[in-house]
mmCIF file as Biopython writes it, N, C-alpha, C and O atoms, coordinates in Angstrom:
data_model
#
loop_
_atom_site.group_PDB
_atom_site.id
_atom_site.type_symbol
_atom_site.label_atom_id
_atom_site.label_alt_id
_atom_site.label_comp_id
_atom_site.label_asym_id
_atom_site.label_entity_id
_atom_site.label_seq_id
_atom_site.pdbx_PDB_ins_code
_atom_site.Cartn_x
_atom_site.Cartn_y
_atom_site.Cartn_z
_atom_site.occupancy
_atom_site.B_iso_or_equiv
_atom_site.auth_seq_id
_atom_site.auth_asym_id
_atom_site.pdbx_PDB_model_num
ATOM 1   N N  . MET A ? 1  ? 99.421  127.033 96.658  1.0 0.0 1  A 1 
ATOM 2   C CA . MET A ? 1  ? 99.922  125.746 97.140  1.0 0.0 1  A 1 
ATOM 3   C C  . MET A ? 1  ? 98.727  124.829 97.361  1.0 0.0 1  A 1 
ATOM 4   O O  . MET A ? 1  ? 97.733  125.211 97.978  1.0 0.0 1  A 1 
ATOM 5   N N  . LYS A ? 2  ? 98.841  123.649 96.859  1.0 0.0 2  A 1 
ATOM 6   C CA . LYS A ? 2  ? 97.773  122.650 96.977  1.0 0.0 2  A 1 
ATOM 7   C C  . LYS A ? 2  ? 97.817  122.021 98.383  1.0 0.0 2  A 1 
ATOM 8   O O  . LYS A ? 2  ? 98.890  121.773 98.934  1.0 0.0 2  A 1 
ATOM 9   N N  . LYS A ? 3  ? 96.636  121.773 98.937  1.0 0.0 3  A 1 
ATOM 10  C CA . LYS A ? 3  ? 96.525  121.115 100.212 1.0 0.0 3  A 1 
ATOM 11  C C  . LYS A ? 3  ? 95.877  119.761 100.051 1.0 0.0 3  A 1 
ATOM 12  O O  . LYS A ? 3  ? 95.087  119.528 99.135  1.0 0.0 3  A 1 
ATOM 13  N N  . TYR A ? 4  ? 96.228  118.877 100.960 1.0 0.0 4  A 1 
ATOM 14  C CA . TYR A ? 4  ? 95.680  117.520 100.951 1.0 0.0 4  A 1 
ATOM 15  C C  . TYR A ? 4  ? 95.012  117.273 102.279 1.0 0.0 4  A 1 
ATOM 16  O O  . TYR A ? 4  ? 95.511  117.671 103.331 1.0 0.0 4  A 1 
ATOM 17  N N  . TYR A ? 5  ? 93.867  116.605 102.216 1.0 0.0 5  A 1 
ATOM 18  C CA . TYR A ? 5  ? 93.089  116.297 103.419 1.0 0.0 5  A 1 
ATOM 19  C C  . TYR A ? 5  ? 92.913  114.816 103.564 1.0 0.0 5  A 1 
ATOM 20  O O  . TYR A ? 5  ? 92.719  114.102 102.581 1.0 0.0 5  A 1 
ATOM 21  N N  . VAL A ? 6  ? 92.981  114.336 104.828 1.0 0.0 6  A 1 
ATOM 22  C CA . VAL A ? 6  ? 92.660  112.951 105.114 1.0 0.0 6  A 1 
ATOM 23  C C  . VAL A ? 6  ? 91.232  112.958 105.628 1.0 0.0 6  A 1 
ATOM 24  O O  . VAL A ? 6  ? 90.925  113.570 106.651 1.0 0.0 6  A 1 
ATOM 25  N N  . VAL A ? 7  ? 90.370  112.269 104.904 1.0 0.0 7  A 1 
ATOM 26  C CA . VAL A ? 7  ? 88.940  112.270 105.243 1.0 0.0 7  A 1 
ATOM 27  C C  . VAL A ? 7  ? 88.588  110.874 105.759 1.0 0.0 7  A 1 
ATOM 28  O O  . VAL A ? 7  ? 88.914  109.864 105.136 1.0 0.0 7  A 1 
ATOM 29  N N  . ALA A ? 8  ? 87.933  110.843 106.878 1.0 0.0 8  A 1 
ATOM 30  C CA . ALA A ? 8  ? 87.552  109.577 107.541 1.0 0.0 8  A 1 
ATOM 31  C C  . ALA A ? 8  ? 86.037  109.594 107.810 1.0 0.0 8  A 1 
ATOM 32  O O  . ALA A ? 8  ? 85.370  110.622 107.691 1.0 0.0 8  A 1 
ATOM 33  N N  . THR A ? 9  ? 85.532  108.420 108.174 1.0 0.0 9  A 1 
ATOM 34  C CA . THR A ? 9  ? 84.125  108.286 108.500 1.0 0.0 9  A 1 
ATOM 35  C C  . THR A ? 9  ? 83.982  107.895 109.935 1.0 0.0 9  A 1 
ATOM 36  O O  . THR A ? 9  ? 84.746  107.073 110.441 1.0 0.0 9  A 1 
ATOM 37  N N  . LYS A ? 10 ? 82.988  108.488 110.618 1.0 0.0 10 A 1 
ATOM 38  C CA . LYS A ? 10 ? 82.728  108.119 111.990 1.0 0.0 10 A 1 
ATOM 39  C C  . LYS A ? 10 ? 81.198  108.143 112.246 1.0 0.0 10 A 1 
ATOM 40  O O  . LYS A ? 10 ? 80.438  108.713 111.464 1.0 0.0 10 A 1 
ATOM 41  N N  . TRP A ? 11 ? 80.787  107.530 113.321 1.0 0.0 11 A 1 
ATOM 42  C CA . TRP A ? 11 ? 79.401  107.502 113.690 1.0 0.0 11 A 1 
ATOM 43  C C  . TRP A ? 11 ? 79.057  108.773 114.448 1.0 0.0 11 A 1 
ATOM 44  O O  . TRP A ? 11 ? 79.800  109.160 115.350 1.0 0.0 11 A 1 
ATOM 45  N N  . SER A ? 12 ? 77.971  109.427 114.119 1.0 0.0 12 A 1 
ATOM 46  C CA . SER A ? 12 ? 77.501  110.631 114.784 1.0 0.0 12 A 1 
ATOM 47  C C  . SER A ? 12 ? 76.223  110.341 115.505 1.0 0.0 12 A 1 
ATOM 48  O O  . SER A ? 12 ? 75.206  110.019 114.891 1.0 0.0 12 A 1 
ATOM 49  N N  . GLU A ? 13 ? 76.271  110.456 116.834 1.0 0.0 13 A 1 
ATOM 50  C CA . GLU A ? 13 ? 75.045  110.219 117.630 1.0 0.0 13 A 1 
ATOM 51  C C  . GLU A ? 13 ? 74.002  111.260 117.296 1.0 0.0 13 A 1 
ATOM 52  O O  . GLU A ? 13 ? 72.813  110.941 117.269 1.0 0.0 13 A 1 
ATOM 53  N N  . GLY A ? 14 ? 74.403  112.496 117.040 1.0 0.0 14 A 1 
ATOM 54  C CA . GLY A ? 14 ? 73.440  113.586 116.775 1.0 0.0 14 A 1 
ATOM 55  C C  . GLY A ? 14 ? 72.688  113.352 115.467 1.0 0.0 14 A 1 
ATOM 56  O O  . GLY A ? 14 ? 71.497  113.647 115.366 1.0 0.0 14 A 1 
ATOM 57  N N  . HIS A ? 15 ? 73.398  112.815 114.459 1.0 0.0 15 A 1 
ATOM 58  C CA . HIS A ? 15 ? 72.746  112.566 113.184 1.0 0.0 15 A 1 
ATOM 59  C C  . HIS A ? 15 ? 72.244  111.126 113.073 1.0 0.0 15 A 1 
ATOM 60  O O  . HIS A ? 15 ? 71.513  110.797 112.138 1.0 0.0 15 A 1 
ATOM 61  N N  . GLU A ? 16 ? 72.616  110.299 113.982 1.0 0.0 16 A 1 
ATOM 62  C CA . GLU A ? 16 ? 72.318  108.886 113.966 1.0 0.0 16 A 1 
ATOM 63  C C  . GLU A ? 16 ? 72.651  108.273 112.623 1.0 0.0 16 A 1 
ATOM 64  O O  . GLU A ? 16 ? 71.872  107.520 112.040 1.0 0.0 16 A 1 
ATOM 65  N N  . ALA A ? 17 ? 73.827  108.620 112.158 1.0 0.0 17 A 1 
ATOM 66  C CA . ALA A ? 17 ? 74.358  108.132 110.870 1.0 0.0 17 A 1 
ATOM 67  C C  . ALA A ? 17 ? 75.853  108.260 110.818 1.0 0.0 17 A 1 
ATOM 68  O O  . ALA A ? 17 ? 76.457  108.905 111.675 1.0 0.0 17 A 1 
ATOM 69  N N  . GLN A ? 18 ? 76.455  107.655 109.826 1.0 0.0 18 A 1 
ATOM 70  C CA . GLN A ? 18 ? 77.881  107.820 109.592 1.0 0.0 18 A 1 
ATOM 71  C C  . GLN A ? 18 ? 78.102  109.141 108.883 1.0 0.0 18 A 1 
ATOM 72  O O  . GLN A ? 18 ? 77.357  109.488 107.967 1.0 0.0 18 A 1 
ATOM 73  N N  . ILE A ? 19 ? 79.111  109.876 109.295 1.0 0.0 19 A 1 
ATOM 74  C CA . ILE A ? 19 ? 79.444  111.145 108.649 1.0 0.0 19 A 1 
ATOM 75  C C  . ILE A ? 19 ? 80.928  111.151 108.248 1.0 0.0 19 A 1 
ATOM 76  O O  . ILE A ? 19 ? 81.747  110.503 108.899 1.0 0.0 19 A 1 
ATOM 77  N N  . LYS A ? 20 ? 81.267  111.872 107.194 1.0 0.0 20 A 1 
ATOM 78  C CA . LYS A ? 20 ? 82.659  112.006 106.813 1.0 0.0 20 A 1 
ATOM 79  C C  . LYS A ? 20 ? 83.159  113.336 107.404 1.0 0.0 20 A 1 
ATOM 80  O O  . LYS A ? 20 ? 82.447  114.340 107.424 1.0 0.0 20 A 1 
ATOM 81  N N  . TYR A ? 21 ? 84.409  113.301 107.883 1.0 0.0 21 A 1 
ATOM 82  C CA . TYR A ? 21 ? 85.027  114.499 108.460 1.0 0.0 21 A 1 
ATOM 83  C C  . TYR A ? 21 ? 86.491  114.560 108.112 1.0 0.0 21 A 1 
ATOM 84  O O  . TYR A ? 21 ? 87.099  113.542 107.779 1.0 0.0 21 A 1 
ATOM 85  N N  . VAL A ? 22 ? 87.066  115.750 108.185 1.0 0.0 22 A 1 
ATOM 86  C CA . VAL A ? 22 ? 88.470  115.926 107.907 1.0 0.0 22 A 1 
ATOM 87  C C  . VAL A ? 22 ? 89.271  115.580 109.159 1.0 0.0 22 A 1 
ATOM 88  O O  . VAL A ? 22 ? 89.150  116.243 110.189 1.0 0.0 22 A 1 
ATOM 89  N N  . ALA A ? 23 ? 90.078  114.549 109.059 1.0 0.0 23 A 1 
ATOM 90  C CA . ALA A ? 23 ? 90.875  114.105 110.226 1.0 0.0 23 A 1 
ATOM 91  C C  . ALA A ? 23 ? 92.223  114.827 110.226 1.0 0.0 23 A 1 
ATOM 92  O O  . ALA A ? 23 ? 92.863  114.908 111.274 1.0 0.0 23 A 1 
ATOM 93  N N  . GLY A ? 24 ? 92.681  115.362 109.064 1.0 0.0 24 A 1 
ATOM 94  C CA . GLY A ? 24 ? 93.946  116.045 109.016 1.0 0.0 24 A 1 
ATOM 95  C C  . GLY A ? 24 ? 94.099  116.833 107.747 1.0 0.0 24 A 1 
ATOM 96  O O  . GLY A ? 24 ? 93.502  116.486 106.728 1.0 0.0 24 A 1 
ATOM 97  N N  . GLU A ? 25 ? 94.909  117.918 107.782 1.0 0.0 25 A 1 
ATOM 98  C CA . GLU A ? 25 ? 95.162  118.776 106.611 1.0 0.0 25 A 1 
ATOM 99  C C  . GLU A ? 25 ? 96.668  118.929 106.471 1.0 0.0 25 A 1 
ATOM 100 O O  . GLU A ? 25 ? 97.366  119.228 107.440 1.0 0.0 25 A 1 
ATOM 101 N N  . PHE A ? 26 ? 97.171  118.718 105.228 1.0 0.0 26 A 1 
ATOM 102 C CA . PHE A ? 26 ? 98.634  118.733 105.028 1.0 0.0 26 A 1 
ATOM 103 C C  . PHE A ? 26 ? 98.996  119.459 103.767 1.0 0.0 26 A 1 
ATOM 104 O O  . PHE A ? 26 ? 98.230  119.460 102.803 1.0 0.0 26 A 1 
ATOM 105 N N  . PRO A ? 27 ? 100.197 120.102 103.759 1.0 0.0 27 A 1 
ATOM 106 C CA . PRO A ? 27 ? 100.659 120.810 102.576 1.0 0.0 27 A 1 
ATOM 107 C C  . PRO A ? 27 ? 101.287 119.949 101.492 1.0 0.0 27 A 1 
ATOM 108 O O  . PRO A ? 27 ? 101.441 120.375 100.347 1.0 0.0 27 A 1 
ATOM 109 N N  . GLU A ? 28 ? 101.659 118.684 101.887 1.0 0.0 28 A 1 
ATOM 110 C CA . GLU A ? 28 ? 102.293 117.754 100.943 1.0 0.0 28 A 1 
ATOM 111 C C  . GLU A ? 28 ? 101.608 116.419 101.014 1.0 0.0 28 A 1 
ATOM 112 O O  . GLU A ? 28 ? 101.186 115.968 102.078 1.0 0.0 28 A 1 
ATOM 113 N N  . TYR A ? 29 ? 101.500 115.772 99.820  1.0 0.0 29 A 1 
ATOM 114 C CA . TYR A ? 29 ? 100.843 114.479 99.700  1.0 0.0 29 A 1 
ATOM 115 C C  . TYR A ? 29 ? 101.508 113.435 100.611 1.0 0.0 29 A 1 
ATOM 116 O O  . TYR A ? 29 ? 100.817 112.651 101.262 1.0 0.0 29 A 1 
ATOM 117 N N  . VAL A ? 30 ? 102.836 113.425 100.657 1.0 0.0 30 A 1 
ATOM 118 C CA . VAL A ? 30 ? 103.556 112.419 101.420 1.0 0.0 30 A 1 
ATOM 119 C C  . VAL A ? 30 ? 103.218 112.492 102.914 1.0 0.0 30 A 1 
ATOM 120 O O  . VAL A ? 30 ? 103.104 111.463 103.580 1.0 0.0 30 A 1 
ATOM 121 N N  . LEU A ? 31 ? 103.063 113.685 103.424 1.0 0.0 31 A 1 
ATOM 122 C CA . LEU A ? 31 ? 102.680 113.844 104.840 1.0 0.0 31 A 1 
ATOM 123 C C  . LEU A ? 31 ? 101.267 113.333 105.077 1.0 0.0 31 A 1 
ATOM 124 O O  . LEU A ? 31 ? 101.001 112.692 106.093 1.0 0.0 31 A 1 
ATOM 125 N N  . ALA A ? 32 ? 100.364 113.612 104.150 1.0 0.0 32 A 1 
ATOM 126 C CA . ALA A ? 32 ? 98.986  113.081 104.256 1.0 0.0 32 A 1 
ATOM 127 C C  . ALA A ? 32 ? 99.006  111.549 104.191 1.0 0.0 32 A 1 
ATOM 128 O O  . ALA A ? 32 ? 98.257  110.895 104.917 1.0 0.0 32 A 1 
ATOM 129 N N  . ALA A ? 33 ? 99.847  110.974 103.335 1.0 0.0 33 A 1 
ATOM 130 C CA . ALA A ? 33 ? 99.894  109.536 103.222 1.0 0.0 33 A 1 
ATOM 131 C C  . ALA A ? 33 ? 100.414 108.861 104.509 1.0 0.0 33 A 1 
ATOM 132 O O  . ALA A ? 33 ? 99.932  107.799 104.903 1.0 0.0 33 A 1 
ATOM 133 N N  . ILE A ? 34 ? 101.425 109.514 105.164 1.0 0.0 34 A 1 
ATOM 134 C CA . ILE A ? 34 ? 101.950 108.971 106.392 1.0 0.0 34 A 1 
ATOM 135 C C  . ILE A ? 34 ? 100.868 109.015 107.474 1.0 0.0 34 A 1 
ATOM 136 O O  . ILE A ? 34 ? 100.684 108.050 108.216 1.0 0.0 34 A 1 
ATOM 137 N N  . PHE A ? 35 ? 100.148 110.152 107.558 1.0 0.0 35 A 1 
ATOM 138 C CA . PHE A ? 35 ? 99.097  110.303 108.548 1.0 0.0 35 A 1 
ATOM 139 C C  . PHE A ? 35 ? 97.977  109.295 108.313 1.0 0.0 35 A 1 
ATOM 140 O O  . PHE A ? 35 ? 97.484  108.642 109.232 1.0 0.0 35 A 1 
ATOM 141 N N  . LYS A ? 36 ? 97.597  109.199 107.029 1.0 0.0 36 A 1 
ATOM 142 C CA . LYS A ? 36 ? 96.478  108.288 106.653 1.0 0.0 36 A 1 
ATOM 143 C C  . LYS A ? 36 ? 96.804  106.837 107.089 1.0 0.0 36 A 1 
ATOM 144 O O  . LYS A ? 36 ? 95.959  106.159 107.676 1.0 0.0 36 A 1 
ATOM 145 N N  . ASP A ? 37 ? 98.012  106.381 106.801 1.0 0.0 37 A 1 
ATOM 146 C CA . ASP A ? 37 ? 98.425  105.032 107.169 1.0 0.0 37 A 1 
ATOM 147 C C  . ASP A ? 37 ? 98.403  104.830 108.682 1.0 0.0 37 A 1 
ATOM 148 O O  . ASP A ? 37 ? 97.921  103.809 109.172 1.0 0.0 37 A 1 
ATOM 149 N N  . ALA A ? 38 ? 98.913  105.782 109.394 1.0 0.0 38 A 1 
ATOM 150 C CA . ALA A ? 38 ? 98.890  105.701 110.864 1.0 0.0 38 A 1 
ATOM 151 C C  . ALA A ? 38 ? 97.470  105.750 111.418 1.0 0.0 38 A 1 
ATOM 152 O O  . ALA A ? 38 ? 97.117  105.019 112.344 1.0 0.0 38 A 1 
ATOM 153 N N  . TYR A ? 39 ? 96.682  106.613 110.838 1.0 0.0 39 A 1 
ATOM 154 C CA . TYR A ? 39 ? 95.224  106.724 111.284 1.0 0.0 39 A 1 
ATOM 155 C C  . TYR A ? 39 ? 94.529  105.413 111.055 1.0 0.0 39 A 1 
ATOM 156 O O  . TYR A ? 39 ? 93.868  104.895 111.954 1.0 0.0 39 A 1 
ATOM 157 N N  . ASN A ? 40 ? 94.669  104.849 109.838 1.0 0.0 40 A 1 
ATOM 158 C CA . ASN A ? 40 ? 93.961  103.618 109.517 1.0 0.0 40 A 1 
ATOM 159 C C  . ASN A ? 40 ? 94.433  102.489 110.431 1.0 0.0 40 A 1 
ATOM 160 O O  . ASN A ? 40 ? 93.623  101.680 110.884 1.0 0.0 40 A 1 
ATOM 161 N N  . GLU A ? 41 ? 95.719  102.429 110.700 1.0 0.0 41 A 1 
ATOM 162 C CA . GLU A ? 41 ? 96.223  101.340 111.545 1.0 0.0 41 A 1 
ATOM 163 C C  . GLU A ? 41 ? 95.734  101.497 113.010 1.0 0.0 41 A 1 
ATOM 164 O O  . GLU A ? 41 ? 95.370  100.523 113.668 1.0 0.0 41 A 1 
ATOM 165 N N  . HIS A ? 42 ? 95.741  102.731 113.479 1.0 0.0 42 A 1 
ATOM 166 C CA . HIS A ? 42 ? 95.326  102.994 114.883 1.0 0.0 42 A 1 
ATOM 167 C C  . HIS A ? 42 ? 93.814  102.771 115.076 1.0 0.0 42 A 1 
ATOM 168 O O  . HIS A ? 42 ? 93.395  102.131 116.041 1.0 0.0 42 A 1 
ATOM 169 N N  . TYR A ? 43 ? 93.035  103.286 114.182 1.0 0.0 43 A 1 
ATOM 170 C CA . TYR A ? 43 ? 91.571  103.234 114.343 1.0 0.0 43 A 1 
ATOM 171 C C  . TYR A ? 43 ? 90.894  102.102 113.546 1.0 0.0 43 A 1 
ATOM 172 O O  . TYR A ? 43 ? 89.670  101.973 113.571 1.0 0.0 43 A 1 
ATOM 173 N N  . HIS A ? 44 ? 91.692  101.286 112.841 1.0 0.0 44 A 1 
ATOM 174 C CA . HIS A ? 44 ? 91.157  100.237 111.971 1.0 0.0 44 A 1 
ATOM 175 C C  . HIS A ? 44 ? 90.087  100.832 111.061 1.0 0.0 44 A 1 
ATOM 176 O O  . HIS A ? 44 ? 88.970  100.323 110.960 1.0 0.0 44 A 1 
ATOM 177 N N  . ALA A ? 45 ? 90.468  101.937 110.395 1.0 0.0 45 A 1 
ATOM 178 C CA . ALA A ? 45 ? 89.600  102.674 109.566 1.0 0.0 45 A 1 
ATOM 179 C C  . ALA A ? 45 ? 89.979  102.566 108.109 1.0 0.0 45 A 1 
ATOM 180 O O  . ALA A ? 45 ? 90.929  101.865 107.761 1.0 0.0 45 A 1 
ATOM 181 N N  . ASN A ? 46 ? 89.239  103.257 107.248 1.0 0.0 46 A 1 
ATOM 182 C CA . ASN A ? 46 ? 89.540  103.272 105.807 1.0 0.0 46 A 1 
ATOM 183 C C  . ASN A ? 46 ? 89.519  104.740 105.315 1.0 0.0 46 A 1 
ATOM 184 O O  . ASN A ? 46 ? 88.760  105.098 104.414 1.0 0.0 46 A 1 
ATOM 185 N N  . ALA A ? 47 ? 90.376  105.570 105.936 1.0 0.0 47 A 1 
ATOM 186 C CA . ALA A ? 47 ? 90.456  106.980 105.553 1.0 0.0 47 A 1 
ATOM 187 C C  . ALA A ? 47 ? 91.019  107.104 104.165 1.0 0.0 47 A 1 
ATOM 188 O O  . ALA A ? 47 ? 91.694  106.209 103.657 1.0 0.0 47 A 1 
ATOM 189 N N  . GLU A ? 48 ? 90.727  108.236 103.562 1.0 0.0 48 A 1 
ATOM 190 C CA . GLU A ? 48 ? 91.230  108.491 102.161 1.0 0.0 48 A 1 
ATOM 191 C C  . GLU A ? 48 ? 91.838  109.892 102.090 1.0 0.0 48 A 1 
ATOM 192 O O  . GLU A ? 48 ? 91.527  110.767 102.898 1.0 0.0 48 A 1 
ATOM 193 N N  . ILE A ? 49 ? 92.700  110.074 101.114 1.0 0.0 49 A 1 
ATOM 194 C CA . ILE A ? 49 ? 93.352  111.348 100.873 1.0 0.0 49 A 1 
ATOM 195 C C  . ILE A ? 49 ? 92.631  112.013 99.693  1.0 0.0 49 A 1 
ATOM 196 O O  . ILE A ? 49 ? 92.456  111.417 98.630  1.0 0.0 49 A 1 
ATOM 197 N N  . VAL A ? 50 ? 92.219  113.277 99.918  1.0 0.0 50 A 1 
ATOM 198 C CA . VAL A ? 50 ? 91.632  114.075 98.828  1.0 0.0 50 A 1 
ATOM 199 C C  . VAL A ? 50 ? 92.323  115.400 98.777  1.0 0.0 50 A 1 
ATOM 200 O O  . VAL A ? 50 ? 92.829  115.885 99.789  1.0 0.0 50 A 1 
ATOM 201 N N  . ASP A ? 51 ? 92.351  116.023 97.549  1.0 0.0 51 A 1 
ATOM 202 C CA . ASP A ? 51 ? 92.940  117.333 97.467  1.0 0.0 51 A 1 
ATOM 203 C C  . ASP A ? 51 ? 91.826  118.387 97.681  1.0 0.0 51 A 1 
ATOM 204 O O  . ASP A ? 51 ? 90.642  118.050 97.714  1.0 0.0 51 A 1 
ATOM 205 N N  . GLU A ? 52 ? 92.228  119.662 97.826  1.0 0.0 52 A 1 
ATOM 206 C CA . GLU A ? 52 ? 91.247  120.689 98.115  1.0 0.0 52 A 1 
ATOM 207 C C  . GLU A ? 52 ? 90.232  120.877 97.014  1.0 0.0 52 A 1 
ATOM 208 O O  . GLU A ? 52 ? 89.088  121.227 97.304  1.0 0.0 52 A 1 
ATOM 209 N N  . PHE A ? 53 ? 90.602  120.661 95.750  1.0 0.0 53 A 1 
ATOM 210 C CA . PHE A ? 53 ? 89.648  120.814 94.644  1.0 0.0 53 A 1 
ATOM 211 C C  . PHE A ? 53 ? 88.514  119.762 94.781  1.0 0.0 53 A 1 
ATOM 212 O O  . PHE A ? 53 ? 87.333  120.079 94.637  1.0 0.0 53 A 1 
ATOM 213 N N  . PHE A ? 54 ? 88.908  118.532 95.056  1.0 0.0 54 A 1 
ATOM 214 C CA . PHE A ? 54 ? 87.910  117.449 95.254  1.0 0.0 54 A 1 
ATOM 215 C C  . PHE A ? 54 ? 87.026  117.741 96.444  1.0 0.0 54 A 1 
ATOM 216 O O  . PHE A ? 54 ? 85.811  117.558 96.377  1.0 0.0 54 A 1 
ATOM 217 N N  . LEU A ? 55 ? 87.621  118.191 97.530  1.0 0.0 55 A 1 
ATOM 218 C CA . LEU A ? 55 ? 86.860  118.434 98.771  1.0 0.0 55 A 1 
ATOM 219 C C  . LEU A ? 55 ? 85.868  119.572 98.550  1.0 0.0 55 A 1 
ATOM 220 O O  . LEU A ? 55 ? 84.737  119.488 99.028  1.0 0.0 55 A 1 
ATOM 221 N N  . LEU A ? 56 ? 86.255  120.637 97.837  1.0 0.0 56 A 1 
ATOM 222 C CA . LEU A ? 56 ? 85.349  121.740 97.627  1.0 0.0 56 A 1 
ATOM 223 C C  . LEU A ? 56 ? 84.251  121.455 96.623  1.0 0.0 56 A 1 
ATOM 224 O O  . LEU A ? 56 ? 83.212  122.115 96.634  1.0 0.0 56 A 1 
ATOM 225 N N  . ASN A ? 57 ? 84.471  120.466 95.743  1.0 0.0 57 A 1 
ATOM 226 C CA . ASN A ? 57 ? 83.522  120.171 94.651  1.0 0.0 57 A 1 
ATOM 227 C C  . ASN A ? 57 ? 82.793  118.883 94.904  1.0 0.0 57 A 1 
ATOM 228 O O  . ASN A ? 57 ? 82.312  118.281 93.944  1.0 0.0 57 A 1 
ATOM 229 N N  . ARG A ? 58 ? 82.679  118.424 96.103  1.0 0.0 58 A 1 
ATOM 230 C CA . ARG A ? 58 ? 81.911  117.189 96.411  1.0 0.0 58 A 1 
ATOM 231 C C  . ARG A ? 58 ? 80.478  117.452 96.283  1.0 0.0 58 A 1 
ATOM 232 O O  . ARG A ? 58 ? 79.663  116.554 96.497  1.0 0.0 58 A 1 
#
């Protein structure tokens, strides 16, 4: 089964740089899309949806 991840960017004090992190993991694209839209609206962010193949091969 394919998994979808919502990846967002945040500031890391420890790294003193912006880092990408997985904000959510979902078994279906539609669930990831709903979460991504809510996340972007709440945090005024620009999160993206990636599948597990893309995430593992970055």
